[in-house]
N, C-alpha and C positions, 0 to 999 in steps of 0.2 A: 546339058542341064538343064533345065528352069531355074531362073534366079527370080526371087519375090522380093518384093520389098516388105518391112513391116506391117505395115497396113495392110497389105495383101493377105499376109499370115493371118492377122488378127480378122480378118473378114473368113477366110478357111476356116478358122476356130470356130466363130458363132454358127458359119453354115452346118459345119460336120456335128455340133454339138444340137443345134435346133433341129437338125434332119432328123434326131432320133426320136422314135415314137414313145411316149411314156408307156402305154400298156406294155408294149415291146421290150422296158426296160424292167416292167415288173413279172414279165414272162424269163428273167434272166435264170439259167440254173444255178444251183447253191455250188459253192465253193468249200465243200466239205471233207474233201481227202486231204489227209497230211501227205508228207513228204520227208524221207529219210534218203541220207547217203549210205552205203555201204565201203569200208574200207577197201575192200577188191571186189572188182566185178565177180557175179556167179556165172559161172557157165552149165547150161542145163541142155541135154539131149533134146530138142522136141522140133519131129518130122514136121518139113512142110514152110520152115521159117530160115531167115538167114540173117545174121548180126555180124557188125564190123568187128574185129578185132582191134580192141583199142592199142595194143602194143604194137601191131605191124600193119597194120591198117586194113590188112585182107579180111574178104567177104568169107565167112564160115558158112556153110549151107548146115540144116538143119540142127543149128544150137539157137539157142538164146544167152544173151551174153550184155550183165547190166549190172550198174549198181545201184541203179535209181529206185527206190522203194516208195509205192503208194500204200497208204492206210487207210483204211476205210473206215468210219463212224463205228464199226460195231467191232473192229480191231485188226479186220482180215488184210492181209498184206499180199500186194502183187507186183510185178517188176514190170517199168515201162521199159520198153526196149525199139529200136529203129529197126524194123524187118524191109532190109533189103529186097524180098521178091516182090514191095508191094512199093509204088510210090503215090505220092500225094498231090495234088493239082499243081504246085512248084515244081511237082518233079522229082522230087527228095524224097528219100525214104520215109514211109510211112510210120507214125506214131502206133506200137501196136502194146499190149499188154497181156502178162503171162501169171495165172493164180498157180502158184506152186503146190497147195495143197490140192487143188481138184484138177490139176494137172490140163487148164484149159487155157485156149489162145482166145484172146479178146481183141475188135480192132476199137475199141474205145471202152473207157472205166464204166464198169456196170452201174446201171441204176435200178435197184430191186431191193426187195426186205431182207435179202440173205445178207447184204452188205451195209445195211440202214441205210441207203442212200434215195429210196425211192417215195414220192410224194407224187399227188396231185393237185394241181391248183384248185379244181372243182370241188375237191371233197377236204381236202385239209386248209383250213382259215390260216392265213399269215399273220402273223403279229405285226404290232405295227411298226416296231425296230425292222425287223426283215421285210417290211415293204418300204422302209427308208432306204436299207440298205440297196436294196434291188433297184430305186430308182437313182441312188448316188453314185455309186460305183462305177456303172459306165458310161456316166456323163465324166466323170475322171479319168478312166481310162481312155476315153476318146482324145484328150488332151495329150497323155503323156506318150500314148502308145503308136500314132499314127503320125506320119509327115516331117514338118520340118521340126518342131519341139522335138520330136525323140530323135533325129537327126542330131540337131545340135547338142542334146546331152550327151551321145555317145561322143562327139567331136570332143567333148568336156571332161570324157572318163567319168561321169555321174551316171550311175544306175538309174533308170527311168522307176518312177512311181506303180506300183501296179494296182490298180481298183479292186480289190477282191477282198471277200472276207477271208481270206488264206493269210493274209499281210494285215492283219488288224487284230484286236483282242477277239482270241476264239469263245465260242459260244459257250465252250464246256466251264469257262472259268466261272467258280462258285458264286464271286463276288462282281458284278460288272462298273467300271466306272465309266466306259464309255457310252455315249448316246446320240443318235444319228438323227433325232427328231422325231421319232416314230410315234412317242408317246406325249409329244409335248412340244414346243418352240425352240427347245434348246439342243444345241449341237455343239458336242464337242468330241473328237477323236483324231486317230492317228492313221497314216499307213506309213509302210517302210519298206524297203528294200534292201540287200545288201549283194555285195559284188566283189566274187575272191580270188584273187592271183597268188601265186608261187612266191613275188618278190614284187619289188616297186616297177624293176625294170620290166618285167614280162608284161605287168598292166600298161607301161608305158610304151612298147613296142606294140600292143595289139592296137592302142589308139593311134599310133602313125600309120600302123598299117589300115586301119578303115580310113583314117583320110586321104591315102592314098589312093584307096579303092574309089573315093567318090570322083578321084578326074578322072577315073579310066569309064569310060562311057557304059561298057558291059557290066561293069563291076560298082554302079554308082549305089545299090539299093542292096548290097551283097554284106548284109550284116546278120546272117544266119552264123557264122563262126563264132560269134560272142555270144557267150553264156548267158543263159537265160536269168535274170536278178532273182537270188534267192529271198524268204523269211530269215530271220533270226529266231531261232527256236525260243521258246519260253519269254520273248523280250517281253510280254506284258503280265509273266507271272509274280513280279515284284508287287503287283496290284492286289496279289490274294494271299501271298505269304511273306514274311519278312527273309531277303535272302533269296527270293525264287528267280529274280531277273537273270537272263540270259543275256551278256553283253558281248559286240562284236569283238571286242577283243581277244575273247576266249576262242575264238574261229583261228587265229594266229599263234595259240599256245603250242610249244612244243611236244614231240612225241610221248617225253615222261608223263605229261597230262593226259594222254591219251585213251581212253578205257570203251570197250564195247560191253553193250549187254551180254547176257549169259545164252540166251537163246536163239536170237534173231542177230545179234553180232552189230548194233545198231550203236553211234555215238552216244556217250552219257550224257555228255555236257556242252556238248555244241563243238568241239575239239575238231577239226577237218582231220583228223589222222595225222599231225604233225606237218601238212603238206602245205599249207596256208601261209605265207609269212606277210600277205595284205590284203586290207579289206574296205572299202570303202562303202557307207552305208547313205543312204538319201530317207529324209523321214519328210513327210506332209501332215501339219496340224491344222485340224479345221475347229473352230469357234464360231459358234453364232449365238445371238441372242435377241430377246427387246428390249427395247427403251420406249416405252409408251407406246406407239402406233410407229414405232422405224424399227425395221429389223438391220442388225449388222451383221455381216458374214465376214471373218478374219481367216486369210491363208499363211501359214509360215510353213516355207521351203528352205531345211538346210541340208547341208553335205559335210559326214565328217569321216576321216579316215583313223585307222587302227592297223600297226605294224607291231613287228618283232625285231628287237637289235640282237646282233649277232650275239653280244657277250652275256644274252639273258632268253632264259627258256618261257618266259609269259609276253605275251602280247601287250601291247600300253595302247592308249588312245591320242594323237598326234594332232588335236586341233580340227579346223575346218578347211574344207577344201575350197568355197566360197561364203561371201557374205551371208546370213540367211536374208532370203527374201520375205519381205512383208508385204501384202495386198489386202483390202478391204473393201467393202460395198455395203452401202448401207440404203435400203429403200422402206418406203411406204406400204403397209401392208393392205392389199385390196380394203376398198371400202365396202362396209357390210361385214368385214372378216372378223369374227372375235378374238382379241389374244387368246384368251382362256382357250380355244379350242384350233388354234392354229398348229399346224404341224406340216411335215412332209407328205404324210398320206393324205391328210384332208385337202392341203393347199401346194400340189403336186406343180402348177405351172408358176405359182411363186416363186417356190424355193430355185425350179431348174431354171428360174430367169436369174436369181441371184447367184448360182454356180456358172450360170454364162458368162456374167460380166467379171467374177473374182477370176476365173481360169482365164479369161480372157486377158486380163491385169499380169496374172502370173505369169501367163506363156509370153506377154511381151517384155517382159524383166529377164526370162530365162533367156530369151533372144540377145539380151545384152552382155550376157555373160561371155568373155572374151576367152574362146579354149585356151589359148597359150598361156593365159594368165592361171585357169584353171589346171592344165597339165603341169606348169610350174610349183603346183600346190603340192603337187604328188611327189615331187622328184627332191626331197629333202635327201641327203647325201646317202647315196645308194649303199655305201659302206655299212651302214650304221643296223642294216639289215640282215637277217640270217637266210643266205642262199645257200649254203650248205649244209641241209638239215641231217647229215650223217652225223656231223658232231655236236647235234644237240640233243642226242637222247638219254 
């Protein structure tokens, strides 16, 4: 296993982000599909595909088995499943999608007018905020998803930030409170992700198993077993109407608070079927603004934990996993640039430099987190957490 110094890692961060072409980032695909989990997997007869039974681990032919529902902008729902008949480039079962209403198997999420997802960059002009998002998200994604930073976060039991529109304020919000620098120089937005476990011990065991895999030559990058970080449903709804925000503590509520919608049987209030007793949430808040001809970009990275006590049926917040990390950079706007016209779209190169410098600082600070200290923050008295959900109905 290669071991890098912090300076080498910092250089890698800069190299990775600077290698990204601005035009390529602007053409990034929209993240406009929603996601919901069913309380139980659906089992559907579909010739020509195979799925793994989540209970037995057996491969079942001619069946789609999945609890992962993807929701199109127009409301259509498709199931995401792993087709055991087809392997991806890594040799794993490939992601496939099944439209229940149309009885159609697809090897990718569809992009067409029927689902409300088709668009043409040449025919449909981008708004300023859309352009800014497509420039910004890939840069952030690069830091958190690849290399040493991603590995270190996993060792610390911290879910990585996902740079996508799906993990921030939705475009469907009637009143927008976030700005990404598309219509002016001001920037203010939040990205978040959550990681669920049945209880604290399960979360700790997964991280310890991952750390052990890093010592094995063949399993050093075997992070596929860890579930992908999710978003918190309606996290930003409180910006629209009072009481609209759903918080991570709801995910840890017991079954008595669990209620499904009538037709599609989806969770009404982000209660994860009463089977989640512990959740960790990461937040990245980005704020930028002008002071004369100087522009400052500030990043705040925090990690919170939520759990359910054995004697209670509602989850609660239980403080921070790490001390919040705050970094900022200040640069003078390019000569000849008017502060009145400064924006991410108009001055992509300038803002790219700001993000690179700020993310480099953030990455260095993340690498300074002691994994054992972070894990200790998770391991408050496990007896406080309800691991016997049958007693909490």
